[in-house]
C-alpha positions as CSV (number, residue, x, y, z in Angstrom):
1,M,0.0,0.0,0.0
2,K,2.8,2.5,0.8
3,L,4.4,1.8,-2.6
4,L,1.0,2.4,-4.3
5,I,0.6,5.7,-2.5
6,I,4.2,6.8,-3.4
7,T,3.6,5.9,-7.1
8,V,0.3,7.7,-7.3
9,V,1.7,10.9,-5.7
10,L,4.8,10.8,-8.1
11,F,2.4,10.3,-11.0
12,C,0.2,13.2,-9.9
13,S,3.0,15.7,-9.2
14,S,4.0,15.6,-12.8
15,L,0.6,15.6,-14.5
16,W,1.1,18.4,-16.9
17,A,4.8,17.6,-17.7
18,H,4.6,13.9,-18.8
19,P,3.9,13.2,-22.5
20,T,2.3,9.8,-21.6
21,S,0.3,8.7,-18.7
22,Y,-1.2,5.6,-17.1
23,E,-2.9,3.0,-19.4
24,G,-6.5,4.0,-20.2
25,S,-6.1,7.7,-19.1
26,L,-7.3,10.9,-20.8
27,S,-5.3,14.1,-20.1
28,L,-6.1,17.7,-20.7
29,I,-3.1,20.0,-20.4
30,S,-3.0,23.8,-20.7
31,M,0.2,25.9,-20.5
32,N,-0.1,29.6,-20.7
33,N,2.2,32.7,-20.5
34,E,2.3,36.3,-22.0
35,K,3.8,35.1,-25.2
36,K,2.2,31.6,-25.9
37,R,-0.8,29.4,-25.1
38,T,-0.6,25.7,-25.6
39,N,-3.4,23.2,-25.0
40,T,-3.2,19.5,-25.4
41,I,-5.5,16.6,-25.0
42,H,-4.3,13.1,-25.4
43,Y,-5.2,9.4,-24.6
44,S,-2.8,6.8,-23.3
45,P,-3.7,3.3,-24.6
46,T,-0.6,2.0,-22.8
47,Y,1.7,3.4,-20.1
48,W,4.4,4.1,-22.7
49,S,2.4,5.8,-25.4
50,S,-0.1,8.6,-26.0
51,F,-1.9,10.0,-29.0
52,G,-3.9,13.2,-29.1
53,V,-4.0,16.9,-30.6
54,T,-2.2,20.1,-29.7
55,S,-2.9,23.7,-30.4
56,M,-0.4,26.5,-29.9
57,H,-1.1,30.2,-30.2
58,N,1.3,33.2,-30.3
59,D,1.5,36.7,-31.8
60,E,2.6,35.2,-35.1
61,A,0.5,32.3,-35.8
62,D,-2.0,29.5,-34.7
63,F,-0.7,25.9,-34.9
64,Y,-2.8,22.8,-34.8
65,F,-1.3,19.3,-35.1
66,P,-1.9,15.7,-34.1
67,R,0.7,14.6,-31.6
68,A,2.2,11.3,-30.1
69,G,4.3,10.8,-27.1
70,F,6.5,7.8,-26.1
71,L,8.1,6.7,-22.8
72,L,11.7,5.6,-23.9
73,K,13.0,4.5,-20.5
74,R,11.7,4.4,-16.9
75,W,13.6,3.8,-13.6
76,N,11.4,2.8,-10.8
77,Q,13.0,2.9,-7.3
78,K,11.4,2.3,-4.0
79,D,10.7,6.0,-3.3
80,S,11.6,7.7,-6.6
81,Q,11.1,7.5,-10.4
82,G,13.1,8.7,-13.5
83,N,11.8,9.0,-17.1
84,I,13.0,9.7,-20.6
85,Y,10.3,10.7,-23.2
86,A,10.1,11.7,-26.9
87,F,7.2,13.5,-28.5
88,G,6.2,15.0,-31.8
89,G,3.5,16.1,-34.2
90,Y,2.9,17.4,-37.8
91,G,0.0,19.7,-38.7
92,K,-1.1,23.1,-39.8
93,A,-0.1,26.7,-39.2
94,K,-2.3,29.7,-39.9
95,W,-0.4,33.1,-39.9
96,K,-1.8,36.2,-38.3
97,T,-1.3,38.4,-41.3
98,E,-3.8,40.3,-43.6
99,L,-3.6,37.3,-46.0
100,G,-3.9,34.7,-43.3
101,Q,-1.8,32.1,-45.2
102,K,-1.7,28.5,-44.1
103,D,1.2,26.2,-44.0
104,T,2.3,22.9,-42.5
105,V,4.2,22.8,-39.2
106,M,6.3,20.3,-37.4
107,N,6.9,20.0,-33.6
108,F,9.0,17.5,-31.8
109,G,11.3,17.2,-28.7
110,T,12.5,15.2,-25.8
111,Q,12.2,15.3,-22.0
112,A,14.0,13.6,-19.0
113,D,12.9,14.0,-15.3
114,W,13.6,12.5,-11.9
115,E,11.6,13.0,-8.7
116,D,10.8,11.5,-5.2
117,R,8.2,12.8,-2.8
118,Q,10.3,15.9,-1.9
119,Y,12.6,16.7,-4.8
120,F,12.2,17.2,-8.6
121,I,14.4,17.9,-11.6
122,M,13.5,18.1,-15.2
123,G,15.1,18.9,-18.6
124,K,13.2,19.4,-21.8
125,Y,14.0,20.4,-25.5
126,S,11.2,21.3,-28.0
127,R,11.3,22.5,-31.6
128,T,8.6,23.9,-33.8
129,E,9.5,24.7,-37.4
130,N,8.3,25.1,-41.0
131,S,9.4,27.0,-44.0
132,E,8.6,30.4,-42.4
133,Y,9.0,29.8,-38.7
134,L,11.7,28.2,-36.3
135,D,11.4,28.1,-32.5
136,D,13.8,26.2,-30.2
137,M,12.9,26.0,-26.6
138,Y,15.2,24.6,-23.8
139,M,13.8,24.3,-20.3
140,A,15.1,23.1,-17.0
141,R,13.2,22.8,-13.6
142,I,14.2,22.2,-10.1
143,G,11.9,22.0,-7.1
144,F,11.1,20.6,-3.6
145,A,8.0,20.0,-1.5
146,P,8.1,22.0,1.7
147,Y,5.9,19.3,3.3
148,V,5.1,15.7,2.4
149,A,1.4,15.0,1.9
150,S,-0.7,12.1,0.9
151,Y,-2.5,11.6,-2.4
152,K,-5.9,12.6,-0.8
153,E,-4.4,15.8,0.7
154,L,-3.4,19.1,-1.1
155,N,0.2,18.8,-2.2
156,A,2.5,21.8,-3.0
157,W,5.8,22.3,-4.6
158,L,8.1,25.3,-4.9
159,M,10.0,25.4,-8.2
160,L,12.5,27.4,-10.2
161,Q,12.1,27.2,-14.1
162,F,14.8,28.3,-16.6
163,M,13.8,28.7,-20.2
164,Y,16.1,29.6,-23.2
165,H,14.8,30.6,-26.6
166,P,18.0,31.3,-28.7
167,R,15.9,33.2,-31.5
168,D,13.8,35.4,-29.1
169,E,14.6,39.0,-28.1
170,D,14.3,37.9,-24.5
171,K,16.4,34.7,-24.8
172,S,16.5,33.7,-21.1
173,I,13.6,33.7,-18.6
174,V,13.8,32.6,-15.0
175,T,10.4,32.0,-13.3
176,P,9.9,31.0,-9.7
177,L,6.5,29.1,-9.5
178,V,4.2,27.2,-7.2
179,R,2.8,23.8,-8.2
180,M,-0.1,22.4,-6.3
181,F,-2.2,19.3,-7.0
182,Y,-5.2,17.5,-5.4
183,K,-6.0,14.0,-6.6
184,N,-6.1,14.2,-10.4
185,V,-6.1,18.1,-10.8
186,L,-2.9,20.1,-10.9
187,W,-2.2,23.8,-11.3
188,E,0.8,26.0,-11.5
189,F,1.3,29.7,-11.3
190,G,4.2,32.1,-11.2
191,A,5.8,35.2,-12.5
192,S,9.3,35.7,-14.1
193,T,12.0,37.9,-12.9
194,K,10.9,40.3,-15.6
195,G,7.3,40.3,-14.5
196,A,5.8,37.9,-17.1
197,W,3.0,35.7,-15.8
198,M,2.7,32.1,-16.1
199,L,-0.4,29.7,-15.5
200,N,-0.7,26.1,-16.3
201,F,-3.3,23.4,-15.3
202,S,-3.9,19.8,-16.0
203,I,-6.8,17.3,-15.4
204,R,-6.3,13.7,-15.9
205,Q,-9.2,11.1,-16.0
206,F,-9.2,7.3,-16.2
207,L,-11.5,5.9,-18.8
């Protein structure tokens, strides 16, 4: 029973971040900041795969594409878990110009994370590109839980996020944030050192 509770808490604490989930689960993930909004819904037929759709919106274009995620490697320890994922999709881009041109777009990336009930570390790379657009995103997170709670209690994490966009005017963004979750619902909020807001949430349901 103790191992089951630990496994569930580790799973829930990374709801929004993981490209795959438990077998038979449906996930809704929304990540939002001042520059970009990303919404994903995906279904995991197995614990190592997921399939769904993603929409991304910024000042330049709206992107829509089917996506797939795969668990490449997992390390399960008594009180901790590590994962390596890959994800990708291919779809359409609609540019926010007077002509409103449409084009194809590709998104892909990889992610690695490790956590126990008190500490968390993650690294992620994502790339979105087509003939008119290219965006590389590097992200790293570290965090800790100021108290250890059970799955049925409100859990909280304090985290520090580092993002690097080599092609943006503001290449580096540092964001302190709070992550909270209760059962199958997770939400995050924070503000960067430059005052840019961030709000993420996730809901996961077993079918």
